[in-house]
C-alpha positions in Angstrom: 6.2 -0.8 13.1 4.4 2.2 15.0 4.5 1.5 19.0 1.3 2.6 20.9 1.8 6.0 22.7 2.6 6.2 26.2 -0.5 7.2 28.3 0.7 10.6 29.0 1.5 11.5 25.2 -1.1 12.6 23.1 -1.5 11.3 19.3 -0.1 14.7 18.2 2.8 14.3 20.2 3.3 11.0 18.9 2.9 12.0 15.4 5.5 15.0 16.1 8.1 12.4 17.6 7.5 10.1 14.5 8.3 12.9 12.2 11.4 14.1 14.1 12.5 10.5 14.2 12.3 10.2 10.3 9.5 7.6 9.9 7.2 9.7 8.3 7.0 9.6 4.4 8.0 6.0 4.4 4.2 4.7 4.7 5.0 4.2 8.6 2.8 7.3 9.6 -0.7 7.8 8.7 -2.0 11.4 7.7 -4.8 13.2 9.3 -8.2 11.6 9.2 -9.5 14.4 6.7 -6.7 13.8 4.3 -7.1 10.0 4.2 -10.8 10.7 3.9 -10.2 13.0 0.9 -7.7 10.4 -0.7 -10.2 7.7 -0.2 -13.2 9.6 -2.2 -10.9 10.5 -5.0 -9.9 6.9 -5.3 -13.5 5.4 -4.8 -14.6 8.1 -7.5 -12.0 6.3 -9.7 -13.6 2.7 -9.5 -16.9 3.9 -11.0 -15.2 4.8 -14.2 -15.3 1.4 -15.9 -18.9 1.0 -15.1 -19.8 4.5 -16.4 -18.1 3.8 -19.8 -19.7 0.5 -20.1 -23.0 2.2 -19.1 -22.4 4.9 -21.7 -21.7 2.7 -24.4 -24.5 0.4 -23.8 -27.1 3.7 -23.8 -25.5 4.9 -27.1 -26.0 1.3 -28.7 -29.6 0.9 -27.2 -30.6 4.4 -28.7 -28.9 3.4 -32.1 -31.0 0.2 -32.1 -34.1 1.8 -31.3 -33.6 4.7 -33.9 -32.7 2.1 -36.4 -35.4 0.2 -36.3 -37.8 3.5 -36.1 -36.2 5.2 -39.2 -35.1 1.7 -40.8 -31.6 3.2 -41.7 -29.7 -0.3 -42.1 -27.3 0.2 -39.1 -26.1 3.6 -39.5 -27.7 4.9 -36.1 -26.5 1.7 -34.3 -22.9 3.0 -35.3 -23.7 6.7 -34.8 -25.4 5.8 -31.2 -22.1 3.6 -30.4 -19.6 6.3 -31.2 -21.8 8.8 -29.6 -21.8 6.6 -26.2 -18.1 5.9 -26.6 -17.4 9.6 -26.6 -19.5 10.4 -23.9 -18.0 7.7 -21.7 -14.3 8.8 -22.3 -15.2 12.1 -21.5 -16.6 11.2 -18.2 -13.5 9.1 -17.8 -11.0 12.0 -18.4 -13.3 14.2 -16.2 -13.0 11.8 -13.3 -9.5 10.9 -13.6 -8.6 15.1 -13.6 -10.9 15.5 -10.7 -9.3 12.7 -8.7 -5.9 13.5 -9.6 -6.8 17.2 -7.9 -8.0 15.7 -4.9 -5.1 13.5 -4.4 -2.8 17.0 -5.2 -5.0 19.0 -2.5 -4.7 16.0 0.1 -1.0 15.9 -0.4 -0.5 19.7 -0.3 -2.5 19.9 3.0 -0.3 16.9 4.5 2.9 18.9 3.5 1.2 22.4 4.7 0.0 20.7 8.1 3.6 18.8 8.3 5.4 22.2 8.1 7.3 21.7 4.8 
């Protein structure tokens, strides 16, 4: 548990003291606001992945049903639309995970650089 800083100690001085005492890195000391915001944005972008996947599949199925009714192909275009929706959804999923990983890595590197390690 981190105690509040004495009135004559700035937050930066308190952080330096906590780093010296070895309490950093065990979840007891938070990073800078910018680093925390960066991690939060990366995490929030991952929360939309499931919704994006479902919407992509739904659009693919919808387009497939519409095309199947227009061209009377007996369900072939529904399957094709579903597959296209699945492919598009998984492409977006992979892209989002890679991007979030890079954001987390950048935030970690910035935090290490700021700490002087």
